[in-house]
N, C-alpha and C positions, 0 to 999 in steps of 0.2 A: 504494500500500500504506500502510495507516495505521500510525502509531507504536504504537497499541494492539496491532496484530497482531504487531509485532516484540517488544513487551514480553511478550506472552503466550507467544510462541515461546521467548524466553529463559527464562521461568519454567519451562516444560516441560523445557528442556535442563538446567537446574540440578537439577530434581527427578530426572531420569533419572540424572544423575551422582551426586548426594548420597544419594538414597534408593533407588537401583536400581529406579526406577519404569519401567513400560512405557509407551511413547508412546501406543499405541492405547487403553490403559485410562485414562490421565491426561488426554488431550486433551479429551474431552467436558466434563469438569468445569471445566477451565481456560477453555474457550470460553464456557461458561455464566457463569462468574464475571466474565469481561470483557465479556459481552454481545455476543459476536461471532457473526455468522451469515453465511450466503451466501458471497459472494466473499471477505470477510475471513477467515471460518472456513477456507475452502479454502486461502488463502495461509498461514495459521498451520500447517496440516497439512503443506503442502509445505515450509515453512521448517524445521520440526522433523524430519520424516521424511527429507528430503533431506540435511540437515546430519548427522544420525546415520548414515545409510547411507554417505555419502561422507567420513566422518571420517578414515579412513586416507589417502585421497588428499589431503584438505585439510591434514592435519598434515604431509604430505611437502612441500607447497607452502609452508606457514607456516614450516617448518624452514629453508627457503631464504631467507625474508624477515625473520626475527626474529634479533636480534643476540645471542641467548642460547638455551640448550637449552629446549625447550618445557616441560620439567618445572619450570623456574624461573619460568615465567609463571604469574601468579595464575590458578587454575582459573576464576574468574568472568570474567576478561579473555579467557582462552582460549575460553570458550564464545562470547563476543561475536565474537572473531576468526573462529571457525569459521562462525558465523551470517553474518557479513559476506562471508566467502569464498564461501559457497554462493550468496549473492545476486549476487556479481560473476562467478562462473564458470559458474553453472548456471541462473540466472533472468534474465528480461528486465527487470532493475532498473537504471536509470541509475547509473553509477559514483558520481556526486556524492551521489545519494540513499542508496545503500548505505553509503557511507563516513560521511557526516554523521550519519545515524541510528545507526550503530554507535558512533561517537564519543560521542553522547549516552547510549547505553545503558551504555558503559564508564564514563563519568563518574558516572552514577547508581549503578553497581554498586561502583566502586572508586576514585573520585576523579578529579581533574583530570589528574593525571599519567598515569593509565590511558588517558584520552582521547587524549593526545598519542601514546602508543605505538600505539594502534589506528589513529589517523590515518596515521601513518608506514608501518605494516605494510600496511594495506589499499591505500594508494597504490601500493606495490610490487606487490602481488597484481594490481592492476588494469592493470598494464603489459602483461600477456599474457593470452591466452585459455587455456582448459583444455587444449586440444591442445598448445599450445606449452609449457605448464608440465609436462605429462606427458613430453614429449620430453626435458625437462631433468632432472626429479627421479626418474623411474622407472628402477630399475636395468635394464641391458641384459639381454636374454634369455641372453646368454653367461654372465652371472653367476648364472643360475638362473631358470627360468620361474616358480617359486613366488613369489620376491621381486618379480619384474617384475609379475606379475598381482596381487600383494597391493596394490601402489600403484595400478596402473591401474584395478582393479576394487574397491578398498577392502574387502579382507578380510584378516584376519591370515594370515601366510604358512602357519601350521600348518593353518588351515582350508582354504586353497587346496590344500595337499598332500593332506588327507583327501578332499576332493571330487574331486581329480584321480584318486586311486586308485579311487574309487567309480564315476565316470562315464567315465573315460578321458581321455587327453590331447586327443583330437580335439574333445571337447564341453565341456571344463571352462570355456572362456571364455564359451560360450553360457549355461552354468549360472550363472556368476558375474554375467553381465549381467542375467539374469532375476531374480537376487536383488536387484538394484538397481532393478528396475522396480516401481513402486507397484502392488500387487494390487487388483483390484476386490473389493468386498464380495460375498460369496456367502451366500445364504439357503437354508435347507432347509425344505420343507413336510413336517411330520411326518405320516406316513400315519395316516388315521383322524381327524385333527384339522384338516388343511388340505390344499388342493391347490395346486400351483404356479401354476395359472391365476389365483389370487387374489393372487399376489405380483407386484409391479412389477419388470419387467426381462426379461432374455433367458434362456431355458432353458439350463441347463448341458448340455454335450455328452456327459458320461459318466455322470452321476448322474440318474436319472429323477425325483428329488425336489428338485433344486437350481435356483436362479435367480441370475443375476448382476445385482445391484442396479444400477439406472440411476444412482443418486446419492442424496444426502441422508442423513438420519439413519435407520438401519434400525429404531431403536426407535419411530419414528413410523409404521411399517407396522402396521396393526391386528392382523394375525395374529401378528406378533412381539410386540407389546405384550401380547397375550392369552395368550402361551405356546404357541400352536398351531404356530408356526414359530420358527426361530432363526437366528442367524448361525453358519455352519459351512462351513469350506473344503470344496471338492468332494472333495479327497483324503480328508478325515476322513469324509465321507459314504460313500465307497467302502469304507472299512475296515469300517463297520457292515454295509454291504450284502454284503460278502464273507463275513463270518461267518454272516449270516442266510441267504445264498443257497446255501451249501454243502450237498450231499446228506448226510443223516444217517439211518442205519437205527435203527429202534426209537423209544423214547420221546423226546419233544422238548418238554418242559414247563418245564425249569429252565435259564434262561440267567443269565449273570453278566458284569458289567463289573468287571474285577479292579483297575483303577487309575482310578476313575471320574471324579475331579474334573477340570474343573469341571462336567461333566455333559452336554456337547453330544452325545457319542457315546451316552451312556446314554439320552438322550431319544429319539434315533432308534432305538436298539436296542429300547427299550421299546415304541415304536409298532409296530415290525416284529414283536416278540414277541406283541403283542396280537392281531395278525391270525391267529396260530396257536393262540391260547389259552394261550400260555406266560407265565410270570412272570419278572421280572428282579430279580436281586440285584445291587446296586451297592455295591462295597467301596471305601472311600477312607480312607487312613491319617490325613490331616490333618483335624481337626475342622471348621475353617472352610470347607475345600473340600467336605467332606461336606454342609455347609449349602447350598453352591451347587448340588450335585447334587440335593438335595431341591427346591430352587427350580425347577430345570430339569424335574424330573419331576412337578411339582405338577399339571399338566393331563394327565398320561399316561393313556391308556385301558387300560393294562396293570396287572396287580397287580405291585407292586414293593416292595422293602425296601432302604433305604439303611443300611449298616452302617459305622461308623467302626472300621476294622480294618486289619490288615497282611496283604497277600496272600502274604508269605513265611511266615506262620503262619496258614494258611487258617481262616476263621471258619465253615467248613461241614464236614460229615462227608466223609471220603474217598470218592471215587467217586460223589458225589451230583448232579453237574451234567451237563447235556447239551451246552451250548455256552458257551464262556468267551472273552471278549476280554481280552487282556493288552496294553493300549496303554501300554507301559512308560515310566517316566521316562527321558529321554534327553538328549543334548546339544542337541537342537533345531536342528541344522544344516540340517534340511530346511525350516525355517520362517523363514529369515532375511529373506525379502522382507516378511513380516508383522511380524516382531519384529527390526528391524535392530539394535537395541542389543545383542541376544544375542551377536552376533559379537565384541563387545568385552569381554564379561563371561566368556565361557567360556575354558577352557584345555585343552590336550591331556590334562592329568592328570585333568580332569573325566571324560573318557571312560573312562579306566582305572578310576576310582572307581565309575562307573555299571555297568560290565559285570557284576561279581559280583552286584549287586542285580538286574539284568535276568534273569540266570540263575536266581536264587532265586525270583523272581516267576513265571517260566515253569514252573519245577519245581513250585511250589505249586499253580498252575492245573492242571497235568497230574494231580497227585495228587488233585485235587478233582473230576476229570472221570471219568465212568463209562467202562468199556470200550466202545469204539465211538464215544464222544463226541469233540467237536472243540474245539480251542484255536487261536485266531488270535493270533499274536504280531505286534505292530506297533510301529514306532517312527517318530517324525517326524524321522528322521535317516537319511541314506544311508551314514554312516560304517561301514565294513566290520566293525570290532570290535563294533559295536552290532547289526549285522544278521546277516550270514552267520556271523560269529564266535560269537555267542550261540547261534544255532540249531544250528550244527554241533557245538558242544560238548555241548549237551543231547542231541542224537541219538547222539553218541558214548558218552555216559555212561549212557544208558537204553536198555533193550531192549523197553520197553513202549509205545513211541510211534513213529509213522512220519510222514514228510512227505507231504502230499497236494498234488497239482497244483492250484494256484489259477487257472491260466489259463482253464479253461473256465467258472469261476464269474464272472469279470469279462471275458468274451469281447469286450465292447464297447470295452475299453481297448487301444489299439494300442501296440506298441513299448515294452512294460513288463517285459521279462524281468529278473528279479532276479539277484543274484549266485549263488544256488543254483538248480538246475533246479526249476521248479515254484513258486518264490517270485516275488513281484511287486515292482517298484520304480517309483514314480511320480516325475516330474521337473517342476519349474517350467517349464523351457524346452521340454519336449516336450508336456506335458499341461495346463499352466496351473494346476497344483495344487501344494500343498506336496509335498516329496519324501518321501512315505510309503513305508515298507517293510512288506511283509506276508508272513507265512509261516503256512500252515495245517498243524496237526498233529492226527493222530487217535490216540487211546489204543487200543492193540491189544486185540483180543478175546482172552480167555484169559490 
């Protein structure tokens, strides 16, 4: 492994900490700047993603090896320690190489004294393998499964508790392990623009438009570079397919994506709408994200309009839409395998703050849908307050909407029963997708 790869990895870790950057968005630019390709690029990706994913575990190990609370360790030095710990406990890097290069990184970042600290601490880390360290630093199950699993599987304890409530105690460890497995890149061939036969890779199991990329830069795939295909998780593809595939009586010309940014679902929805002669309205509150939606829709075969607007204050006439997707802002607990840093940025209070917004967005979409029209509510989170909690409350407070059974619409998806009868819940450990929740509602006639 080159020193340049380690330097690039540390640069990304610092940006993730200081600028709230996302690793998957930042990595390509850093790799280009350092001129890293092929094997070195793959090593940087593993160093960064693995270190961020296992931060909770590594911090528990480092706490046992550092002579002071971790909060009193310089953040730059702590980044180096985590990076070195990942090499020692999870990668086939010789101990002497992991330690000596980490010492050099620490000296460059924080001076000679920092190098001495890193040398001493990582030598202690190297005395045991990961299994032995977990046996020492993980709380026993007698002290609470959430705290034990938080250390062993590197998730905050409150996240473990939310996921346990959603998936059940029997499966939570499998789910947590799946969150720590690097996902393959999934492409979508947008109907009318591309076929998946022209995309390199293995066809997805559940979406008829998806391909699991063999490797390399997805931007180098011609159909992706030309906007005829895109990078999109299979679960996200199924959300668009669920709305498009549901039976609808009467007019079917006006579709909408209520929280459209950055535009991946909008692009697939627009392609599906074009096959029926329907038009798509894409609503996005943030101006810069609306720009991303326009970029994603630039090659669309459908008529479309992108509006910078607020779905809680609908920018359309009441009762004017036929199909609406509400992919609501959420905690993102269903996408932790793709965005590992999100687990360390979210708090339980975030969910409490998001739920009222989710309800208002769903209410606004229902108000904008004609009698007999359909609204698909989706979140990339399985947390019950954001899923069944939101849908149940809206159904309780409104007598003009009913829940529609989604299972026949996505009959090809096994073992996906949601927390409310007729809703669907995807899981990384069962389906290999993000943990997308879906509920289909119909505006009552009359």
